[in-house]
N, C-alpha and C positions, 0 to 999 in steps of 0.2 A: 508831145507829138508836136510836127510844122505847121502853121498857119496851111502847107497847098493842105494837110491830110486835115484838118479840124471844118475849113471852109469846104471841101471834098463829099464829108461829113453833115453837113448843115446844106449845104445846097440839095440833096439827094435826101436826106428826112423830109425839105420841103417840098421836093420832088412830091415824093410820096402821100404824106399827107397831103397832099394836091388832086391826089390817084392821077396822076403824067405819067407816062410812061417817060422811058428815057426818050425815044422814035418821037414823041410827044411835046418834051423841052427842046431835042435837039434842034427841032422843024421851027417850035415858036422861037427860037434865039438863032436858026440860022446856022447853026456848027452843023458839022456830022453828028449820030450817036457814038461814035471810039473816039470821038474826041474832046463827048461830054463824058463818058465814060470816066478816060483820062483824068478829068481833073474832079471828079464824083469821088476817085481812088486814090488821088490828094499826087499823083506823078505829074504832074501840069497843070498851072498855074494858069485859073483865067485870066482873060486878055481886061480891061478897061472896059470897051465895047463890048465886051463879050455880057461880063458881068453888068451893065448895061440894061441889056436885056434883061439877063433873067430878074431880078430887082420887076424891068417890064411884064414879065410873063409872072412873077410873080406878087405884083405890084403891092409890094414892099418896098422900104427905106435904105439905103447901103446900112443902118443906124439895127438896120432889126435883122438884116442879113448876117451883120460884124457883132450882133449885143451875145452875151455867156449869157444871160435870161438870172443873173444871180441880183434880188431884187432883194433891199432892202430890210422892208416890213407888208406886214398884210393890207396895210392904210393904201403904201404906193401903189402895191395890185390894183386892189379894190379902183384906185385914182385911172391906172392908165388903161384899165380895163371899161373903165365907164371913157371914158376920153375916147377908146376907140368901137364902141356903139354909137353913141354921141356921132360918129364921121357916115357908119354905117349908114346913118338917117333911118328911109323904111323900105328900103332894097329888102323883101320878105325873103328871097332866096338864100340869103347872107344874114336873114336875124333866124332864121327858119335853122343854119346849121349851128348858132352861139346856142340856141333851144337845146337842140338837140343832144349838144354837148354837154350842156350847163345841168341838161336834164339827168346824161347819163352819170356823172360825176356824180348826184344825188341819190341814183341809184340805190336800196338797199342791195 
């Protein structure tokens, strides 16, 4: 799979995880819904300006968007998770999301 398709799939996945419709994300990054659809399908590559706006809309870094999520071991993952939680601080909304996610992962 080429980089356009991989990046498009990752953008779509992140959009859905955040509960955004294509229309909403397109509005946030100031492009048409059709242009966003084309990016998500891997038909067109995102411009640098649009990429920057997508990163802002998702509140992530380029490293996070392009990461393959292949980590070496659980200790490395725990370290990264703890760092992310520390950066969230006392934001109760985001901490609630983390709590619900971890609770759902430990449910029987």
